[in-house]
C-alpha positions as CSV (number, residue, x, y, z in Angstrom):
1,M,2.4,-5.3,34.8
2,G,3.7,-6.4,31.4
3,K,3.0,-4.5,28.1
4,T,0.3,-5.4,25.7
5,L,1.2,-6.5,22.2
6,F,0.0,-3.2,20.9
7,E,2.3,-1.3,23.4
8,K,5.3,-3.5,22.4
9,V,4.8,-2.8,18.7
10,W,4.1,0.9,19.3
11,D,7.2,1.3,21.4
12,A,9.4,-0.5,18.9
13,H,8.4,2.0,16.2
14,V,8.6,5.3,18.1
15,V,10.9,7.8,16.5
16,A,10.2,10.8,18.6
17,E,7.9,11.8,21.4
18,D,7.5,15.4,22.5
19,P,4.9,16.6,25.1
20,G,1.9,18.2,23.4
21,A,2.8,16.8,20.0
22,P,1.8,13.6,18.2
23,T,4.2,10.7,18.5
24,V,6.3,10.2,15.4
25,L,6.3,6.6,14.3
26,Y,8.5,4.7,11.9
27,I,6.2,2.9,9.4
28,D,8.0,-0.3,8.4
29,V,5.6,-1.6,5.9
30,Q,3.1,0.0,3.5
31,L,0.1,-1.6,1.8
32,I,-1.4,0.4,-1.0
33,H,-4.2,0.0,-3.4
34,E,-5.5,1.5,-6.7
35,V,-7.8,4.2,-5.4
36,T,-5.7,6.5,-3.2
37,S,-2.1,5.6,-4.3
38,P,-2.1,7.7,-7.5
39,Q,-2.1,10.9,-5.5
40,A,0.9,9.8,-3.5
41,F,2.8,8.7,-6.6
42,T,2.0,12.1,-8.2
43,M,3.4,13.9,-5.2
44,L,6.6,11.8,-5.2
45,R,7.1,12.6,-8.9
46,E,6.4,16.4,-8.4
47,L,9.0,16.5,-5.5
48,G,11.5,14.3,-7.3
49,L,11.4,11.7,-4.6
50,K,11.5,7.9,-4.6
51,V,9.6,5.4,-2.5
52,R,11.9,5.1,0.5
53,R,11.5,1.4,1.0
54,P,10.1,-0.2,-2.1
55,D,11.1,-3.6,-0.6
56,R,8.6,-2.9,2.2
57,T,5.8,-1.4,0.0
58,F,3.2,-3.8,-1.4
59,A,0.3,-3.0,-3.7
60,T,-2.9,-4.9,-4.6
61,M,-6.1,-4.0,-6.4
62,D,-9.2,-4.4,-4.3
63,H,-11.4,-1.3,-4.3
64,A,-12.5,-0.8,-7.9
65,I,-12.1,-4.1,-9.6
66,P,-14.8,-6.6,-10.5
67,T,-15.2,-9.7,-8.4
68,R,-15.2,-11.9,-11.4
69,D,-12.9,-12.2,-14.4
70,V,-14.0,-9.5,-16.8
71,D,-11.9,-7.9,-19.6
72,I,-10.5,-4.6,-18.4
73,S,-12.1,-2.9,-21.5
74,L,-15.5,-3.7,-20.0
75,W,-14.8,-2.0,-16.6
76,P,-16.0,1.4,-15.6
77,S,-13.4,3.9,-17.0
78,D,-12.4,5.1,-13.5
79,A,-11.6,1.6,-12.4
80,A,-9.6,0.8,-15.5
81,T,-7.7,4.1,-15.2
82,Q,-6.8,3.4,-11.5
83,V,-5.6,-0.2,-12.2
84,T,-3.5,1.0,-15.2
85,A,-2.0,3.8,-13.1
86,L,-1.2,1.4,-10.2
87,R,0.6,-1.0,-12.5
88,Q,2.6,1.8,-14.1
89,N,3.4,3.4,-10.7
90,C,4.6,0.1,-9.2
91,A,6.8,-0.5,-12.2
92,D,8.2,3.0,-12.1
93,F,8.9,3.0,-8.4
94,G,9.9,-0.7,-7.9
95,V,7.0,-1.6,-5.7
96,T,5.8,-5.2,-5.5
97,L,2.4,-5.5,-7.1
98,F,0.0,-8.4,-6.4
99,D,-1.8,-8.0,-9.7
100,I,-5.3,-9.2,-10.6
101,A,-4.0,-12.6,-11.9
102,D,-1.6,-13.1,-9.0
103,E,-2.7,-16.0,-6.7
104,V,-2.2,-13.8,-3.6
105,Q,-4.1,-10.8,-4.9
106,G,-6.9,-9.9,-2.6
107,I,-8.2,-7.4,-0.1
108,V,-5.4,-5.1,0.9
109,H,-6.1,-5.5,4.6
110,V,-6.0,-9.3,4.4
111,V,-3.1,-9.8,2.0
112,G,-0.6,-8.5,4.5
113,P,-1.3,-11.0,7.3
114,E,-1.9,-13.8,4.8
115,M,1.5,-13.3,3.3
116,G,3.2,-12.7,6.6
117,I,4.1,-9.1,5.6
118,T,2.3,-7.5,8.6
């Protein structure tokens, strides 16, 4: 019997398989957002590392931003801080950012398929 689409994609990304250990997969695209990415960028800085594939890493804001156009100074402070940090981190690490005013900005889980990234 043939392989499912999932099995084909999985098999194409296997780096290592050892009995009793989790399979190591190559992650060929990363989609990030404003809420959890600051911790990752902080760790990269602390370790003196770069984003390995900035050309395959894409960011959008979708968790803490208002659903309508509101000046950032009126946002809750945590949201404004997260958005400001994501903008700076993307600039510092060369990551493509679909910013708030970008026509393709949207839900991180939807932007990838809509843009043909995933």
